[in-house]
N, C-alpha and C positions, 0 to 999 in steps of 0.2 A: 679733674680736667684728663678724661682721657681720648684717644681718636683710635676707633676701629676701622672708618669709613678707608682712611690711606694709610698709606704705610708710616711707622713710625717713624721712620729717617727723613720721611719726607713733615710729618705732622711738626716732629722737631723743629725742621727746617722753616716751616711755616704752618705749625699749627693753628696761629689763626686764620689763617685763610682753608688749610684743609677743616679746621671746625664749624667755620661759615660753609664750605660745600657739604662736608657730613650734613650738617642742619638741613 
């Protein structure tokens, strides 16, 4: 599970929300 949309810092803090926004 990697976050490329949002920054890594933000993703680590709320990767769940970032993932939803990324999708």
